[in-house]
C-alpha positions in Angstrom: -62.0 4.2 -62.3 -60.1 7.4 -61.7 -57.9 8.7 -64.6 -55.2 11.3 -64.0 -53.3 13.4 -66.4 -49.6 13.3 -65.7 -48.3 16.2 -67.8 -44.8 15.9 -66.6 -44.5 12.3 -67.9 -46.9 13.0 -70.8 -49.4 10.4 -70.1 -52.9 9.6 -68.8 -52.9 6.9 -66.1 -55.4 4.9 -64.2 -54.3 2.9 -61.1 -56.0 -0.5 -61.4 -55.7 -3.8 -59.7 -52.5 -5.3 -60.9 -50.8 -2.1 -61.9 -51.3 0.9 -64.1 -53.2 1.4 -67.4 -51.6 4.2 -69.4 -51.9 6.2 -72.6 -48.6 7.8 -73.5 -48.4 10.9 -75.7 -46.0 13.5 -77.1 -46.8 17.2 -77.6 -45.8 17.8 -81.2 -47.0 21.4 -81.4 -48.7 23.9 -79.1 -52.1 22.6 -80.2 -51.4 19.0 -81.1 -50.9 15.8 -79.1 -49.6 12.5 -80.6 -51.3 9.7 -78.8 -48.6 7.1 -79.2 -49.3 4.0 -77.0 -52.0 2.5 -74.8 -51.2 -0.2 -72.3 -53.3 -2.2 -69.9 -51.8 -5.1 -67.8 -52.7 -8.4 -69.4 -54.8 -9.6 -66.5 -57.0 -6.6 -66.9 -57.6 -6.6 -70.6 -61.0 -7.1 -72.1 -62.7 -5.1 -69.4 -63.1 -1.8 -71.3 -60.3 -0.1 -69.3 -58.3 1.0 -72.4 -61.4 2.4 -74.1 -62.3 4.5 -71.1 -58.7 5.7 -70.9 -58.6 6.7 -74.6 -62.0 8.4 -74.4 -60.8 10.4 -71.4 -57.7 11.5 -73.3 -59.8 12.4 -76.3 -62.2 14.4 -74.1 -59.2 16.2 -72.6 -58.0 17.2 -76.1 -61.5 18.4 -77.1 -62.0 20.3 -73.9 -58.6 22.1 -74.4 -59.0 22.8 -78.1 -56.2 20.4 -79.1 -55.7 18.3 -82.2 -54.7 14.6 -82.0 -52.5 12.4 -84.0 -53.7 8.8 -83.4 -50.4 7.0 -83.8 -51.6 4.2 -81.5 -53.8 1.8 -83.5 -56.2 1.4 -80.5 -56.7 5.2 -80.3 -57.5 5.2 -84.0 -60.0 2.4 -83.5 -61.7 4.2 -80.7 -62.0 7.3 -82.9 -63.5 5.1 -85.6 -66.1 3.8 -83.2 -67.0 7.3 -81.9 -67.4 9.7 -84.8 -67.7 12.7 -82.5 -64.0 12.5 -82.0 -63.1 12.6 -85.7 -62.9 16.4 -85.7 -59.9 16.1 -83.3 -57.7 14.4 -85.8 -54.8 16.6 -87.0 -55.2 16.8 -90.8 -52.0 18.5 -91.9 
């Protein structure tokens, strides 16, 4: 599954059978992204697509020295499952 970063629309997107899987975000500071919403079409849920999308977005933040606000509950859950991402959480 190929995931692309659409900076103009502030989202990470994967073209999948049946549509798009997306993680929407806002840039709330020069060094902070608010991961707001994750969506996978209903017919594709339960296949690990959202988890891969979120881990890709978290890797992007880590690789670019960015902090993350996990507004999306699914993003927060992934961070809880992968402790290596906890250092990315904006703490202010």
